[in-house]
C-alpha positions as CSV (number, residue, x, y, z in Angstrom):
1,M,-13.2,23.9,-4.1
2,A,-10.9,26.5,-2.7
3,D,-12.2,25.9,0.8
4,E,-11.1,22.2,0.7
5,P,-7.7,21.4,2.3
6,L,-4.7,21.5,0.0
7,V,-2.2,18.9,1.2
8,L,1.2,17.6,-0.1
9,G,1.9,13.9,0.8
10,I,5.3,12.2,0.9
11,E,5.6,8.4,0.7
12,T,9.0,6.6,1.1
13,S,8.1,3.4,2.9
14,C,9.9,1.2,0.4
15,D,11.6,1.7,-3.0
16,E,9.5,4.5,-4.5
17,T,9.7,8.2,-3.8
18,G,6.1,9.3,-4.1
19,V,4.9,12.9,-3.8
20,G,1.2,13.7,-4.3
21,I,-0.9,16.9,-4.0
22,V,-4.6,16.7,-3.2
23,R,-7.3,19.3,-2.7
24,G,-10.0,17.7,-0.7
25,T,-10.7,14.5,-2.7
26,T,-9.3,15.8,-6.0
27,L,-5.9,14.7,-7.1
28,L,-3.8,17.5,-8.5
29,A,-0.4,15.8,-8.9
30,D,1.1,12.3,-8.4
31,A,4.8,12.3,-9.0
32,V,6.8,9.1,-8.5
33,A,10.5,8.3,-8.8
34,S,11.1,4.6,-8.6
35,S,14.4,2.7,-7.8
36,V,12.9,-0.7,-8.7
37,D,15.3,-1.1,-11.7
38,T,18.3,-0.7,-9.4
39,H,17.0,-3.4,-7.1
40,A,16.1,-5.8,-9.8
41,R,19.6,-7.1,-10.2
42,F,19.6,-8.1,-6.6
43,G,16.3,-10.0,-6.8
44,G,14.6,-7.7,-4.2
45,V,14.7,-4.4,-2.5
46,V,18.0,-3.5,-0.8
47,P,17.1,-1.1,2.1
48,E,20.3,1.0,1.9
49,I,20.0,1.5,-1.8
50,A,16.3,2.5,-1.4
51,S,17.2,5.1,1.2
52,R,20.0,6.6,-0.9
53,A,17.6,6.8,-3.9
54,H,15.0,8.6,-1.8
55,L,17.6,11.2,-0.8
56,E,18.5,11.8,-4.4
57,S,15.0,12.0,-5.7
58,M,13.2,13.8,-2.9
59,V,13.6,17.5,-3.8
60,P,13.2,17.0,-7.6
61,T,10.1,14.9,-7.1
62,I,8.5,17.5,-4.8
63,E,9.3,20.3,-7.3
64,R,7.8,18.2,-10.1
65,A,4.6,17.7,-8.1
66,L,4.2,21.4,-7.3
67,K,4.8,22.3,-10.9
68,T,2.2,19.8,-12.1
69,A,-0.4,21.0,-9.6
70,G,0.3,24.6,-10.6
71,I,0.8,25.8,-7.0
72,S,3.4,27.2,-4.7
73,A,4.5,25.4,-1.6
74,R,3.2,28.3,0.4
75,D,-0.3,27.6,-0.8
76,L,-0.4,24.3,1.0
77,D,-2.5,23.8,4.1
78,G,-0.4,20.9,5.4
79,I,2.3,18.4,4.8
80,A,1.5,14.7,5.3
81,V,4.1,11.9,5.3
82,T,4.2,8.2,5.8
83,A,5.5,7.6,9.4
84,G,5.3,3.8,9.1
85,P,5.2,0.9,8.7
86,G,8.0,0.3,6.2
87,L,11.8,0.2,5.9
88,A,13.3,2.3,8.7
89,G,15.9,4.1,6.7
90,A,13.6,4.8,3.8
91,L,10.9,6.2,6.2
92,L,13.5,8.4,7.9
93,V,14.3,10.2,4.6
94,G,10.6,11.0,4.0
95,V,9.9,12.0,7.5
96,S,13.0,14.3,7.7
97,A,12.0,16.0,4.4
98,A,8.4,16.5,5.5
99,K,9.6,18.0,8.8
100,A,11.9,20.4,7.0
101,Y,9.2,21.6,4.6
102,A,6.7,21.9,7.4
103,Y,9.1,23.9,9.5
104,A,10.3,26.2,6.7
105,L,6.8,26.9,5.5
106,G,5.1,27.1,8.9
107,K,2.6,24.5,7.9
108,P,1.1,21.7,10.1
109,L,2.7,18.2,9.8
110,Y,0.8,15.0,9.7
111,G,2.6,11.7,10.2
112,V,0.2,9.0,8.8
113,N,-0.1,5.3,8.5
114,H,0.9,3.6,5.3
115,L,-1.9,1.1,5.4
116,A,-4.6,3.6,6.2
117,S,-3.3,5.7,3.3
118,H,-3.8,2.7,0.9
119,I,-7.5,2.7,2.0
120,C,-8.0,6.4,1.8
121,V,-6.6,6.8,-1.8
122,D,-9.8,5.3,-3.1
123,Q,-11.5,8.6,-2.3
124,L,-9.6,10.2,-5.1
125,E,-11.3,7.9,-7.6
126,H,-14.7,6.9,-6.2
127,G,-15.5,9.6,-3.8
128,P,-15.9,9.6,0.0
129,L,-15.4,6.3,1.7
130,P,-18.5,4.6,3.2
131,E,-18.4,4.3,7.0
132,P,-17.5,1.6,8.0
133,T,-15.2,0.6,5.1
134,M,-14.1,-3.1,4.7
135,A,-10.7,-3.1,3.1
136,L,-8.5,-5.9,1.7
137,L,-4.9,-4.7,1.5
138,V,-2.5,-6.8,-0.5
139,S,1.1,-5.9,-1.2
140,G,4.7,-7.1,-1.0
141,G,4.7,-6.6,2.7
142,H,1.1,-6.8,3.8
143,S,-2.0,-9.0,3.4
144,S,-4.6,-7.7,5.7
145,L,-8.4,-7.5,6.2
146,L,-9.3,-4.2,7.9
147,L,-12.6,-2.7,9.1
148,A,-12.4,1.1,9.2
149,P,-15.4,2.9,10.8
150,D,-13.3,6.2,10.6
151,I,-10.2,6.2,8.3
152,T,-8.7,9.0,10.4
153,S,-9.1,7.5,13.8
154,D,-10.5,4.0,13.9
155,V,-9.1,1.1,11.8
156,R,-9.6,-2.4,13.2
157,P,-7.6,-5.4,12.0
158,L,-9.7,-8.5,11.3
159,G,-7.0,-10.7,9.8
160,A,-3.5,-10.7,8.4
161,T,-0.9,-12.9,6.9
162,I,0.9,-15.2,9.4
163,D,4.0,-15.6,7.2
164,D,4.6,-14.4,3.6
165,A,2.5,-11.6,2.2
166,A,0.8,-12.2,-1.2
167,G,3.2,-9.9,-3.1
168,E,6.2,-11.5,-1.4
169,A,4.9,-14.9,-2.6
170,F,4.6,-13.6,-6.2
171,D,8.2,-12.3,-6.1
172,K,9.6,-15.6,-4.7
173,I,7.8,-17.8,-7.3
174,A,8.9,-15.4,-10.1
175,R,12.5,-15.9,-8.8
176,V,12.1,-19.7,-8.9
177,L,10.8,-19.4,-12.5
178,D,13.7,-17.1,-13.4
179,L,11.2,-14.3,-14.3
180,G,13.1,-11.4,-12.6
181,F,11.9,-8.8,-10.1
182,P,9.3,-7.6,-9.3
183,G,7.3,-10.8,-9.9
184,G,3.7,-9.7,-9.7
185,P,3.4,-8.0,-13.1
186,V,5.2,-10.7,-15.1
187,I,3.2,-13.6,-13.4
188,D,0.0,-11.7,-14.1
189,R,0.9,-11.3,-17.7
190,L,2.0,-14.9,-18.3
191,A,-1.0,-16.3,-16.3
192,R,-3.4,-14.8,-18.9
193,E,-2.0,-17.4,-21.4
194,G,-2.1,-20.3,-19.0
195,D,-4.6,-22.7,-17.5
196,L,-5.6,-21.7,-14.0
197,K,-6.9,-25.3,-13.4
198,A,-3.8,-27.1,-14.7
199,I,-2.2,-27.7,-11.3
200,A,-4.1,-28.1,-8.0
201,F,-1.9,-26.0,-5.7
202,P,-3.0,-25.7,-2.0
203,R,-5.1,-23.0,-0.5
204,G,-3.6,-21.9,2.8
205,L,-5.7,-21.6,6.0
206,S,-8.9,-22.6,4.2
207,G,-10.1,-25.3,6.5
208,S,-13.1,-25.1,8.7
209,R,-11.0,-24.9,11.9
210,D,-8.5,-22.3,10.5
211,P,-8.7,-18.6,11.4
212,A,-11.5,-17.1,9.3
213,Y,-9.6,-14.0,8.1
214,D,-5.9,-14.8,8.4
215,F,-3.7,-15.7,5.4
216,S,-0.8,-17.9,4.8
217,F,1.2,-18.2,1.6
218,S,4.4,-19.9,2.7
219,G,3.0,-23.4,2.2
220,L,1.8,-22.5,-1.3
221,K,5.1,-21.0,-2.2
222,T,6.9,-24.2,-1.0
223,S,4.4,-26.4,-2.9
224,V,4.9,-24.5,-6.2
225,A,8.7,-24.5,-5.8
226,R,8.8,-28.2,-5.2
227,W,6.5,-28.9,-8.1
228,I,8.9,-26.9,-10.4
229,E,12.0,-28.7,-8.9
230,A,10.4,-32.1,-9.5
231,K,9.7,-31.2,-13.2
232,R,13.3,-30.0,-13.7
233,A,14.8,-33.1,-11.9
234,A,12.8,-35.3,-14.2
235,G,14.2,-33.5,-17.2
236,E,10.8,-32.2,-18.2
237,E,9.9,-28.7,-19.4
238,V,8.2,-26.5,-16.9
239,P,4.9,-25.1,-18.3
240,V,5.6,-21.6,-17.0
241,R,2.3,-20.1,-18.1
242,D,0.2,-22.9,-16.4
243,V,2.3,-22.6,-13.3
244,A,1.8,-18.9,-13.2
245,A,-1.9,-19.2,-13.7
246,S,-2.5,-22.0,-11.2
247,F,-0.3,-20.3,-8.5
248,Q,-2.0,-16.9,-9.1
249,E,-5.5,-18.5,-8.8
250,A,-4.5,-20.1,-5.5
251,V,-3.6,-16.7,-4.1
252,V,-6.6,-14.7,-5.4
253,D,-9.0,-17.5,-4.5
254,V,-8.2,-17.3,-0.9
255,L,-8.0,-13.5,-0.8
256,T,-11.3,-12.9,-2.3
257,R,-13.1,-15.7,-0.5
258,K,-12.1,-14.5,2.9
259,A,-12.8,-10.8,2.0
260,V,-16.3,-11.6,0.9
261,R,-16.8,-13.7,4.0
262,A,-15.7,-10.8,6.2
263,C,-18.2,-8.4,4.5
264,K,-21.0,-10.9,5.1
265,D,-20.0,-11.5,8.7
266,E,-19.7,-7.8,9.5
267,G,-22.8,-6.7,7.6
268,V,-20.8,-4.5,5.3
269,D,-22.2,-4.2,1.8
270,H,-19.0,-3.0,0.0
271,L,-15.4,-4.0,-0.3
272,M,-12.4,-1.9,-1.0
273,I,-9.2,-3.5,-2.3
274,G,-5.8,-1.7,-2.2
275,G,-2.1,-2.2,-2.2
276,G,0.3,-3.2,-5.0
277,V,-1.3,-6.6,-5.7
278,A,-4.7,-4.9,-6.2
279,A,-3.3,-4.1,-9.6
280,N,-3.4,-7.8,-10.5
281,S,-6.0,-8.4,-13.2
282,R,-7.2,-11.8,-12.0
283,L,-7.7,-10.5,-8.4
284,R,-9.8,-7.7,-9.7
285,A,-11.9,-10.0,-12.0
286,L,-12.5,-12.7,-9.4
287,A,-13.3,-10.1,-6.7
288,E,-15.8,-8.4,-9.0
289,E,-17.4,-11.8,-9.8
290,R,-17.7,-12.9,-6.2
291,C,-18.9,-9.5,-5.0
292,Q,-21.6,-9.3,-7.6
293,K,-22.8,-12.7,-6.6
294,A,-22.9,-11.7,-2.9
295,G,-24.5,-8.3,-3.5
296,I,-21.4,-6.5,-2.4
297,R,-20.2,-3.3,-4.1
298,L,-16.5,-3.4,-5.1
299,R,-14.2,-0.4,-5.0
300,V,-10.7,-0.8,-6.5
301,P,-8.6,2.2,-7.5
302,R,-6.9,2.2,-10.9
303,P,-3.6,0.3,-10.9
304,G,-1.5,3.5,-10.6
305,L,-3.1,4.3,-7.3
306,C,-2.7,0.8,-5.9
307,T,1.1,0.8,-5.8
308,D,2.9,3.0,-3.3
309,N,2.4,6.7,-4.1
310,G,2.3,10.1,-2.5
311,A,-1.3,10.7,-3.6
312,M,-2.5,8.2,-1.0
313,V,-0.6,10.0,1.8
314,A,-1.9,13.4,0.7
315,A,-5.5,11.9,0.6
316,L,-5.3,10.8,4.2
317,G,-3.6,14.1,5.2
318,A,-6.4,16.1,3.6
319,E,-8.9,14.0,5.5
320,M,-7.0,14.7,8.7
321,V,-7.2,18.4,8.0
322,A,-10.9,18.3,7.0
323,R,-11.8,16.5,10.2
324,N,-9.6,18.8,12.3
325,R,-7.4,15.9,13.6
326,P,-4.4,17.0,15.7
327,H,-1.2,17.5,13.7
328,S,2.1,15.9,14.6
329,D,4.9,17.6,16.4
330,L,8.2,18.4,14.6
331,D,9.9,15.7,16.7
332,L,7.9,13.1,14.8
333,S,9.9,9.9,14.4
334,A,9.6,7.1,11.8
335,D,8.2,3.8,13.1
336,S,9.0,0.8,10.9
337,S,6.4,-1.3,12.8
338,L,3.6,1.3,13.3
339,P,0.4,-0.6,13.9
340,V,-2.5,-0.1,11.6
341,T,-4.6,0.9,14.6
342,E,-2.6,4.1,14.8
343,T,-3.8,5.9,11.7
344,H,-1.7,8.9,12.4
345,V,0.8,10.1,15.0
346,P,-0.7,13.1,16.8
347,G,1.5,15.6,18.5
348,A,1.9,15.4,22.3
349,H,1.7,19.2,22.7
350,S,-0.8,20.3,20.1
351,H,1.2,23.4,19.1
352,D,-0.9,26.2,17.6
353,H,2.2,27.4,15.7
354,V,4.7,25.0,14.3
355,H,7.4,27.7,14.5
356,E,7.2,27.5,18.3
357,V,9.0,24.1,18.1
358,S,12.8,24.2,18.6
359,K,14.9,23.9,15.5
360,D,16.8,21.1,17.3
361,N,13.7,18.9,16.9
362,L,14.0,19.1,13.1
363,Y,16.7,16.5,13.1
364,S,15.5,14.3,15.9
């Protein structure tokens, strides 16, 4: 156990300041400071507010994680941080903090990919990832099917959303129904009391000539909104629970159907689902049902590890250390559109000692 890498991970891609500490594949601490309540009155995440919240929460959240893990910062073998994708200003706060800690402690820095981290976090619950891993990532900003032969160096995109992400569609429909923000949890809760077959909402990109693994939820969102508007215009009561259930079913039906198809086509006998929408109870249930029927083993982390958190970043960082991947330089920059194919940002100079880097780079 003591020989396994001890890594602290920092996640600030959106509205949650996450700090996790992992030893190998064992989670020691997962501290989160969320600003979601502040954003709720605006109906969505405000980037400037998110960045300011990260600044205020960063040091206390790191200190809380270290205390929970029962370690000193000097015990760490490395510092990992989300370098992208995400909100530019929010990412910069996390990257700057990670650079400062890495420099002050003389520890290697690993700038890692947010999406790859969502896959790697499953190791903390279900053990080492199979190789290759088929992953369905669904969140407010991403809906992607990914094949990962090596989570530290080789992640291949098979399909992605061409418009709205699944989580974004949940938020928008919740807004139309006056359910508040974020929309995913409340729609999931109401849908349990509704009829998922009450309304036949469309399934995007499900035709025989459509891209096999791409997703589209914009048309579904528009269809649901127009259905609700028509009911209100006619002076009829909107059956909120049935709308929630039918809309949710349209989303998870497409997600699970395409994910299972990708597993069959690629000859992969397991499926990992991650991202914030992976906490959705109906998605988990339908995925389990379809995977069992297809002979596919399903891996889904517990809900707390599906949403953005520092544990997932630490998990990928620990894997980078264990596989001796090159660390990042201290002139690491945040990249809001970092492609998933870049699982981490290796340094250009491969410094043996991080203190050889100029202090000027700390603020670059």
